[in-house]
ZAMARGU-4260 file (C-alpha; in steps of 0.2 Angstrom, whole numbers, plus 5000, padded with zeros to 4 digits):
<rodrens>
0) 4789/5146/4753 | 4782/5141/4736 | 4795/5152/4727 | 4809/5144/4736 | 4802/5126/4733
5) 4801/5131/4714 | 4819/5137/4714 | 4825/5122/4723 | 4817/5110/4711 | 4824/5119/4696
10) 4841/5119/4703 | 4841/5101/4709 | 4843/5098/4691 | 4856/5112/4693 | 4881/5122/4703
15) 4893/5126/4690 | 4890/5136/4675 | 4894/5130/4658 | 4911/5133/4652 | 4906/5138/4634
20) 4904/5157/4632 | 4887/5154/4626 | 4879/5137/4628 | 4870/5129/4613 | 4864/5113/4622
25) 4856/5110/4638 | 4867/5103/4651 | 4866/5096/4669 | 4879/5089/4681 | 4884/5084/4698
30) 4901/5085/4707 | 4907/5078/4724 | 4923/5084/4731 | 4931/5076/4747 | 4945/5083/4756
35) 4956/5078/4771 | 4966/5093/4778 | 4978/5095/4792 | 4988/5110/4798 | 4998/5117/4812
40) 5006/5133/4817 | 4999/5143/4804 | 4995/5159/4814 | 5006/5159/4830 | 5021/5149/4824
45) 5023/5141/4841 | 5024/5122/4844 | 5020/5125/4862 | 5002/5131/4858 | 4991/5116/4854
50) 4983/5122/4838 | 4984/5106/4827 | 4968/5105/4816 | 4962/5090/4806 | 4946/5091/4796
55) 4936/5083/4782 | 4927/5093/4769 | 4913/5086/4758 | 4907/5098/4744 | 4892/5094/4733
60) 4887/5103/4717 | 4872/5102/4706 | 4870/5112/4691 | 4860/5115/4675 | 4861/5126/4659
65) 4846/5128/4648 | 4846/5137/4632 | 4830/5147/4630 | 4832/5152/4612 | 4846/5156/4600
70) 4851/5171/4610 | 4846/5168/4628 | 4852/5155/4641 | 4849/5152/4659 | 4862/5143/4671
75) 4859/5139/4689 | 4868/5128/4702 | 4867/5123/4721 | 4882/5120/4732 | 4883/5113/4750
80) 4899/5109/4760 | 4898/5099/4775 | 4913/5098/4787 | 4919/5086/4800 | 4932/5093/4812
85) 4941/5078/4819 | 4954/5088/4830 | 4948/5096/4840 | 4934/5084/4840 | 4917/5092/4835
90) 4901/5085/4828 | 4898/5085/4810 | 4892/5102/4804 | 4878/5101/4791 | 4879/5117/4782
95) 4867/5127/4772 | 4863/5123/4753 | 4866/5139/4744 | 4865/5145/4726 | 4882/5145/4718
100) 4877/5151/4701 | 4860/5159/4695 | 4862/5170/4679 | 4855/5174/4662 | 4866/5175/4646
105) 4859/5186/4633 | 4867/5189/4616 | 4861/5206/4611 | 4868/5208/4594 | 4881/5220/4586
110) 4895/5212/4597 | 4885/5215/4614 | 4881/5202/4627 | 4875/5203/4645 | 4877/5190/4659
115) 4866/5195/4674 | 4866/5187/4691 | 4876/5176/4702 | 4892/5170/4692 | 4910/5165/4694
120) 4920/5180/4687 | 4939/5178/4685 | 4950/5189/4674 | 4969/5187/4671 | 4976/5176/4684
125) 4964/5182/4698 | 4976/5196/4704 | 4961/5208/4707 | 4946/5198/4702 | 4942/5180/4708
130) 4931/5176/4723 | 4919/5188/4731 | 4915/5177/4746 | 4931/5175/4756 | 4924/5169/4772
135) 4916/5153/4765 | 4932/5146/4760 | 4933/5135/4745 | 4914/5132/4745 | 4911/5145/4732
140) 4919/5160/4723 | 4905/5169/4715 | 4900/5187/4713 | 4883/5195/4711 | 4886/5205/4695
145) 4880/5212/4679 | 4893/5210/4665 | 4889/5220/4650 | 4902/5216/4636 | 4906/5222/4619
150) 4917/5211/4608 | 4925/5214/4591 | 4941/5209/4582 | 4951/5203/4597 | 4945/5216/4608
155) 4933/5214/4623 | 4927/5228/4634 | 4917/5224/4649 | 4906/5235/4660 | 4904/5227/4677
160) 4893/5230/4692 | 4896/5219/4708 | 4887/5218/4724 | 4893/5206/4738 | 4885/5209/4755
165) 4893/5201/4771 | 4878/5189/4771 | 4869/5182/4756 | 4852/5192/4754 | 4849/5190/4735
170) 4844/5172/4734 | 4836/5160/4746 | 4846/5148/4757 | 4841/5131/4762 | 4845/5122/4779
175) 4852/5138/4786 | 4859/5138/4804 | 4847/5146/4816 | 4861/5151/4828 | 4868/5167/4822
180) 4885/5161/4828 | 4884/5146/4816 | 4878/5156/4800 | 4889/5156/4785 | 4895/5174/4782
185) 4903/5178/4765 | 4913/5194/4770 | 4917/5205/4785 | 4908/5219/4777 | 4896/5224/4762
190) 4906/5226/4746 | 4901/5233/4730 | 4910/5239/4714 | 4908/5247/4697 | 4922/5243/4684
195) 4928/5243/4667 | 4939/5228/4661 | 4946/5229/4643 | 4956/5215/4634 | 4966/5215/4618
200) 4972/5199/4611 | 4983/5195/4596 | 4995/5181/4591 | 5007/5179/4606 | 5001/5194/4615
205) 4987/5197/4628 | 4985/5215/4636 | 4972/5219/4649 | 4967/5236/4657 | 4955/5239/4671
210) 4948/5252/4682 | 4937/5249/4698 | 4928/5260/4710 | 4924/5249/4725 | 4915/5253/4742
215) 4917/5243/4758 | 4904/5247/4771 | 4897/5241/4788 | 4911/5230/4795 | 4903/5217/4806
220) 4917/5217/4819 | 4916/5229/4834 | 4924/5246/4832 | 4936/5241/4846 | 4942/5226/4836
225) 4960/5229/4830 | 4955/5222/4813 | 4939/5233/4812 | 4939/5243/4795 | 4929/5259/4794
230) 4919/5262/4778 | 4930/5266/4763 | 4930/5269/4744 | 4945/5263/4734 | 4949/5267/4716
235) 4960/5254/4707 | 4968/5257/4690 | 4979/5243/4683 | 4987/5235/4667 | 4992/5217/4663
240) 5002/5210/4649 | 5007/5193/4643 | 5020/5191/4629 | 5027/5176/4620 | 5045/5182/4619
245) 5050/5166/4608 | 5043/5149/4607 | 5043/5141/4624 | 5047/5158/4633 | 5034/5169/4640
250) 5033/5184/4651 | 5019/5191/4662 | 5018/5208/4670 | 5004/5217/4680 | 5004/5233/4690
255) 4990/5243/4698 | 4988/5258/4709 | 4975/5263/4722 | 4968/5279/4729 | 4952/5284/4738
260) 4947/5288/4756 | 4944/5278/4772 | 4932/5286/4785 | 4938/5289/4803 | 4936/5275/4816
265) 4919/5277/4825 | 4921/5287/4841 | 4937/5296/4835 | 4938/5314/4830 | 4948/5312/4814
270) 4943/5316/4796 | 4948/5300/4789 | 4963/5295/4779 | 4968/5295/4760 | 4972/5278/4752
275) 4988/5277/4743 | 4993/5259/4738 | 5000/5248/4724 | 5002/5230/4719 | 5013/5222/4705
280) 5018/5205/4699 | 5030/5199/4686 | 5036/5182/4680 | 5045/5173/4666 | 5041/5155/4661
285) 5052/5144/4651 | 5045/5127/4643 | 5059/5115/4639 | 5058/5103/4625 | 5058/5086/4634
290) 5046/5072/4636 | 5040/5077/4653 | 5036/5095/4647 | 5046/5103/4661 | 5042/5122/4664
295) 5052/5133/4675 | 5044/5149/4681 | 5053/5163/4691 | 5043/5178/4697 | 5041/5193/4709
300) 5026/5200/4718 | 5024/5216/4728 | 5009/5222/4738 | 5011/5238/4748 | 5010/5239/4766
305) 5002/5252/4778 | 5014/5263/4788 | 5006/5267/4805 | 5017/5282/4806 | 5007/5291/4792
310) 4989/5297/4791 | 4987/5288/4774 | 4982/5270/4772 | 4995/5263/4761 | 4991/5244/4762
315) 4986/5235/4746 | 4967/5231/4745 | 4965/5214/4736 | 4948/5219/4730 | 4939/5203/4725
320) 4955/5192/4725 | 4955/5185/4743 | 4959/5167/4738 | 4974/5155/4739 | 4982/5162/4724
325) 5000/5159/4730 | 4997/5147/4745 | 4983/5137/4754 | 4994/5138/4770 | 4997/5156/4770
330) 4979/5162/4768 | 4977/5157/4787 | 4993/5165/4792 | 4987/5182/4786 | 4971/5181/4797
335) 4979/5191/4812 | 4984/5205/4800 | 4968/5208/4791 | 4958/5192/4789 | 4958/5176/4779
340) 4968/5179/4762 | 4969/5197/4765 | 4984/5198/4754 | 4994/5214/4758 | 5011/5220/4764
345) 5021/5208/4754 | 5037/5207/4744 | 5040/5189/4737 | 5051/5180/4725 | 5045/5164/4718
350) 5053/5149/4709 | 5042/5135/4702 | 5046/5119/4693 | 5032/5109/4684 | 5033/5093/4675
355) 5021/5079/4668 | 5031/5063/4669 | 5015/5054/4664 | 5000/5060/4654 | 4989/5058/4669
360) 5001/5065/4682 | 5006/5083/4684 | 5019/5088/4697 | 5024/5105/4704 | 5036/5112/4716
365) 5037/5130/4722 | 5048/5140/4734 | 5043/5157/4740 | 5055/5169/4749 | 5044/5182/4757
370) 5046/5199/4766 | 5035/5212/4772 | 5036/5230/4767 | 5031/5236/4785 | 5033/5228/4802
375) 5016/5223/4810 | 5021/5224/4828 | 5007/5236/4831 | 4995/5222/4827 | 4999/5212/4843
380) 5011/5199/4851 | 5012/5187/4837 | 5023/5199/4827 | 5041/5205/4829 | 5050/5220/4822
385) 5058/5211/4808 | 5052/5211/4789 | 5057/5193/4785 | 5040/5183/4783 | 5050/5167/4780
390) 5052/5154/4767 | 5037/5144/4760 | 5038/5127/4751 | 5024/5119/4741 | 5024/5102/4733
395) 5009/5096/4724 | 5004/5081/4713 | 4988/5081/4702 | 4981/5064/4696 | 4968/5064/4682
400) 4961/5046/4680 | 4947/5051/4668 | 4935/5064/4663 | 4926/5060/4679 | 4939/5056/4692
405) 4953/5068/4697 | 4963/5071/4713 | 4978/5079/4721 | 4990/5079/4736 | 4997/5095/4742
410) 5010/5098/4756 | 5016/5116/4761 | 5029/5121/4774 | 5032/5138/4781 | 5048/5142/4790
415) 5044/5159/4798 | 5056/5173/4798 | 5059/5189/4809 | 5042/5196/4805 | 5035/5184/4818
420) 5038/5182/4836 | 5036/5163/4835 | 5049/5153/4825 | 5042/5135/4823 | 5038/5129/4806
425) 5020/5129/4800 | 5013/5114/4790 | 4998/5111/4779 | 4993/5094/4771 | 4978/5090/4760
430) 4972/5075/4750 | 4958/5078/4738 | 4947/5067/4727 | 4934/5074/4715 | 4920/5065/4705
435) 4911/5075/4691 | 4897/5069/4680 | 4890/5080/4666 | 4878/5076/4652 | 4873/5087/4637
440) 4856/5084/4630
</rodrens>
């Protein structure tokens, strides 16, 4: 207990890591985020089923960054998220206090650096890497990792080792629920990876290449659960490029292929299945010369889907990117297929318009036309034989009152297509306010 108390006292001065690549000053800070959320028809797409949900979420962060010399720094932070479920009515849920960050930065010389410990790790736009804890929602997005990097003349090569178990076992937790049914799980299984991520940057161009070897083991669901996943290893090789075609016009393209092996389901006599999957995205963004700074983006995303008629596993594995990359609503619609934010089996066109009519106000509207690569009728009565996932509309307004006060309003509507047995629209609405205080010493 003395060790836990010491860490707690240290991190009560401590949530978010510093934004600088290497901090030169001590910093501490506090953030409080309040959300009101309501949604309906996100999974079954039927008005007749009473599944309206209204909840309030209160997330608190405390963090500190301490330089320990000219080449070493330590960062740590705590996070807690309380939720009050108003409909259906439930008592306030006082959730555990956990370490969101806890890492050491070390500049080793000759272009080498090391970040070791719990950290937020995002590369590109989070297509394969951003959020190692899908089941705790937006409470945190960390990975437990070693990030050894070499940088020289616009080139960075990172050697990554990641370990994200289904339940936090590397750092102490405070006020953890005693009832196993109420404990906060992070993933459905133990996940670990080794990877190399290289980035080349020059004027108007950004190229990234990556390779990951990932294992997913010990699924906590029963072997008879339709969503149970046997142990697997998956290799991912990908390339991403961002190019400024001309002033105000840019293009982004990313593609990745996956191979590997998935074990047979326990109790079966099979030898397992090979993995063959792919994922890709491409978009063009045009910024117009106007006072409101309007931007039009048109894009396409494709994620392969599994064909149950073959012995191979062709469904895209999102690696460490199970987060609301395209939609806050649709991460819940994906639950009956593979779990929350289990992005896979998707072909999608996107059109987004953004503008800033006032320096403190940003507006965004997006429309997505979504189809599946494969039908999901084998996954249960919620699905139909068609491939049309439907049309998704997003409207969002972000307000920045000061460095300390920000907020947004978000509305999403899904009109389901022939992929689903239900045909009633799903809706998601959120209002958020954030207060942030930080001080450098």
